[in-house]
N, C-alpha and C positions, 0 to 999 in steps of 0.2 A: 504493500500500500504506500502510495506517495504521500509525503507530508504536505501541508497546506502551502507553505512559503517556498516557492522556487525562485530564488533571486535571479534577476536578469539585469545586469548593469546598464545595458544600452536602453532598455525599456524605461528603467528608473530615471536615467539621465534625460530621456526625451520628455518625460512627464514633469520632473521636478528640478531638472538641472539648470545650469546658468542660462542657456539659450532659450529654454522654455520660459524662464522668468523675464528674459529680456523683452519678450513680446508684450508683456504687460508692464505696469508701472512698479511692480514689486521691487525690482533691483534698485531703481532710482530712489524710492522711498527709503529703503534700507540704507542706501548710500548717504542720503541726507541726514538720517538718524545717526550715522557713524558706526554702523555695525561692523564687527570684526569679520564675521562670516556672512557673505551675501546670499549664498545658496548652498544647498547640500552637495 
């Protein structure tokens, strides 16, 4: 039986990575706030 979580780095990056967040304002907002880590 397979476990539930089958990690896939490419899929994760496409959903939550830097470039996914560049398409919205999330990165800019976090930059303004002065966040150390901008994205996962």
